C-alpha positions, 0 to 999 in steps of 0.5 A: 877292649879286652883289657877293660873286660878283663879289669871290669870282671876282676873289679866285679868279682871283688864287689861280689866277694864284699857283698857276700861278706856283708850279708846273712849266714853269721846268725846260723853259726854257733858260738862254739863254731866261732870259737873253734876257729881261733886259738883261744885264751879263756879267763873265768871271772865268776860267770863272765867269760872272756875270750881272746885270740892270737893274730894269725900274723906277726911282724918281726924286725926281719920278717913276717910270720903267718901262724898256719896251724892257728888257721882252721883252713890248714886242715883242708888246704894245700901249702900252695893254697895257703900261700895265697893268704901270707903277707908279700906272697902271690900265687899267680893264675898259672901257679907261679909263686912270687915273693914281693912280686919276684920269682928270685927268692929261695925256699927253706923247709925248717931253716934248711934248703929243700932242692926239690921246693926250690927247683920245682915249688909249685909241684911240690906245695900243690902235694904237701898238706898245709896241716903239717905246717906250723908257720910260714915265714917271709924273710924279707931281710935275711941277716949275716947268718944266712947265705947271701942269695936271693934278692926277694928273700927266703920263704921258710916253711916251719913244719909242726914244732914242740909241745910238752905231751906224749903220744902220737898223731897221724894224718891222712889225706887224699885229693882227686881232681879232674886233672891230677890226684894226690895222697899223703900221710904224716905222723908224729910220735914221742916216747920218753925223750925220743921224738920221731916224725914222718911225711910221705906223699905222692901226686900224679898230674896228667892235664889235657893237651895243650898247644904252642905257637911261635911266630918269628920274624928277622929284621935285617937284610942278612936274616930277612924271613919268617918262621911259623911254628905250631905244636900240641904237647902233653905232660905227665908228671908223678912226684913223690916226697918222703922225710923222716925226722927224730930228736933226742933230748938227753937233758935240758942242755943237750939235744940232737936232731936228724933229718933224712928225705927223699924226693922224686920228680918224673916228667914225661912230655910229647910235643908234636910240631909243624914249621913253615918258613918263608923269605923276606917277601913272604914266599914259601920256602919249605915246611917240616914236621917233628916229633919231640919226646922227653923223659926228665927224671930228677931225684933228691936225697938229703940227710942231716944231723944237728947237735945243740948244747946250751951252756947255761942261763947266760953261757949261750947256745953252740950248734954244730951241724952236718948236711949231705945232699945228692941230686942225680938227674937224667934227661932223655930226649928224641927229635924225629923228622917225618915229613918235609916239603920244599927246598932246604939247601942250608939245613941238614935233617937228622933224627936226634937222641940225647942223653943228659946225665946230671949229678950234684952232691953236697957236703956241708959243715956248719958252727954257730954260737949265740948268746944273750946278755942282760935281755937286750943284747945278743951276739951271734957268730958262725963259720960254714964250709960247703963242698960241691961236686957237679958232674954232667955227661951228654951223649948224642946219637943220630941217624938220616931222617925219615929212616929206620937205620939204627942211631949211632953215637955222634962223639963230636957234639957229645960233651962231659963237664965237671965242676968243683966248688968250695965255699967258706964263709964266716959271719958276726951279727949283733942285735939289740932291743931296748924299750921300743927300739930294736935293731940287728946289724951283721957282716958276712964274709964268703970265698968261693973257689970254682974249678972246671974241667973237661975229661980228656976223652972229650972230642970237643976240644974248643973248651979248656979247663979253668979255675976262678975264685971269688970274695964277697963281703956282705953287710946287712942292717935292720932298725925297727920302732915299735909304736905300741903293742901291735904297730912297727916301723922298720928300715932295712938294707941288704946286700945279696949275691947269686951264683950260677948253677950247672945249668947256666954253666954247662956249654953243652948245645942242645939242638933238639929243636932246629929253630932254637938251640940252648947252651950255657955260659961257663964264663959266668961270675957271681953278681950282687944286688942292693935293697933298701926297704921301709915298712909299716906293719900293724897286726891286731886281732880284727885288723892288720895291715903291712906296707913295704916300699923299696928299692932293688939295685943290681949290676952285672946280673945273671940273665937268660937272653937270645940272639940271632946267629949262625953256629959254626961247625954245627950243621946238623938240624941247625938252620943257617943262612937266610934262616938263622937260628935263635940261640939261647944262653946266659950272661952277666949282662943286666943292670936293673933297678926296681921301685916297688910297693907291697900292701897286705891287708887282713880284716875281720869284716865280722864274727864269721867273715874275714877279707884278705888283700894282697897287692904289689906294684913295681917300676922296673928299668932293665938295661944291658950296654953289651946287648944294647937293649933297654926296657922299662915299665910298670907291673902289678898284681892283686889278690882278694880272698874272702873266708866266711862261715855259713850255716850248717858248719860249712866254710866258704873260701872264695878268691880271685887274683889279677896279675899284669904283664911282667917284663924282662930285658928283651920283652915281656910276658902277658898277665893273667886272671884267676878265681876259685871257690872252696866249701869246707865241712868238718865232721867227728869229734875235734873236727877230725874228718874234713871234706873240701869241695873246690873249683878253680876258674869254672867258666874259663877252660884255657889260659893263654899266655903270650911271651914277646922277645924283641931285638934289632935283629928279630921279633919272636912272639910265643903263645902258650895255651893250657886246657887244664886252667878249669879244674875242680876236685875233692880233698878229704883229710883225717886226724888220728890220735891227739896232739902230742909233742913233735920233733924238737929242732936245734935253734940253728941248722944248715941252709945253703941258698947260694945257687940261682935256679934258672935253667934247671930243666924242671922248670921247663914245660 
């Protein structure tokens, strides 16, 4: 019954949007208002004026490009809101971003990896104004010049590019909503051959308290019983980002560009949890209360320099690049027990404080050379070297629960971990363009070496230092046939690989929750996947469509999984015996096949209304012979957005999205629905001042999401209820100066995208 009501509401909202688009409002809109929303090219023929606009969306052989700078809504939206308009990108009700229905993708900014964007995309994209973005590229088939990671491809955010004028341009923005606040400033300036840009933004969110509920039932005689826990939690999350960029064009053949940035995310949370334990017959055994607090501070520092030299008309372009990045982070947490009832013979409670210091620094050097001959043939070759240092120091301190004793360091479970990784790669790529036919083929070779060590002062002696080496040959192929000027048919094949990160590898045992322990797996190796896709694209001025059908295959994929067990030699705060603990870790255990279909439609219903539809459907088959588990089923998503011009120079943006249940190897996560309404009004000359009033889910305050994990030994049902689903606010943006030259960027630059992000504490609650 709930499903039928859910679907009927969605269908009703869609029909309401279509009805609004077909009714009045356009007549009150002036001709200038309509033309101000398009990038116009005007040709004067005596007294006749002919206007044409470039489509916002363009399809190329290996990517779909959304020209955000040509969309008037970019002046009033955030980057996260703008993504709802981009083909093959969906933003779910809980603001999870997916590409082709998958969260396994990489985020670039100007062709370079952005650590904070990759690890905390929702929070950062919600803060960045779309007015700083020139275009958004969905690279569906990354070629040989890209690192071979990310099953669903790459989301490349290109900031404002170059032009021929001089001067300055400054944009100011502020946003206030019921659960968060944000402010940003960005600027561009050019004096002679020197160009400079900067972006600075801050945000602070403090949603109301939410609650979680967990029900866990053991299925075997040795682990019979049931656990029920209830908790409420609150999170505070200030964030800050700043980036400086500059370029100097010595002459037409020499260009140097530099970028440096700082990003900071500090998450604070507090959870109050009550837990009841029952035996196999339903009789109460014992209960306890505990308070968990954590502070997660993560910084990201990066700097890079690129030098580009053009050899002449037919000599090609060579680019030399260097990039340094560092990600220091500290996670401090405490778990205190202040009430207990009943007998707990197998459980020893101790108050626990943990400090985890993690640090990663990375040095990357790269060279690329590209040459085009005859206007049809393009060759690209390049080489790259990456040196990474990962460092993790974990310290625990304990005391007897319920006392005011000072905490004493417990050296037994404390752990220090070191990892050094060297990656060498080389690629060659050939592209051809002949009449209606285009093609690109490439080959990339990657050699990686890992060395893992545990400093001698570790008292935890069950881990030994080790090393490993991996070699991967990664082919790619794209073939396109252009049917007229606006239609294109494309076939692509790509192989992708994934490498584990420090959170996946670190064997430190997190025991802050007595009913669940978390640990990494230092024995993880790289995994590979294969993708075949067939796409049809047709993007004209009034109507555009993209249809993509594809197949993903993966073996020995890296996954997080849970099992029921009794850890050895870890008795403090670990439930053993009849009430065995849920253990979460990682493994190369997944065999996956995924058949999918993506559909995107952009339709100018009239001169004042445009409809966007983004839909995705997939059938996924997941299997692990090691775990003896198998799961399969269908999943889908639908997003509908309507833009319409109203009287008094108002613009309306209304939309809704529906996401079905998503599958994983051991269970599923229930879907969600969201809807939103925005009213936008611009003022002053050239629309320099823009005010946006918006509301999301105005008739629904709570978002309830259920997750089920089930094995032969246990069933775990987790429910998370957010009380910040209803949100409303106002954004104000102001532009000062005129449109002038922006930072020029070299045609090639460094992009490291070979690490998966699962396990990063930034992705946790």
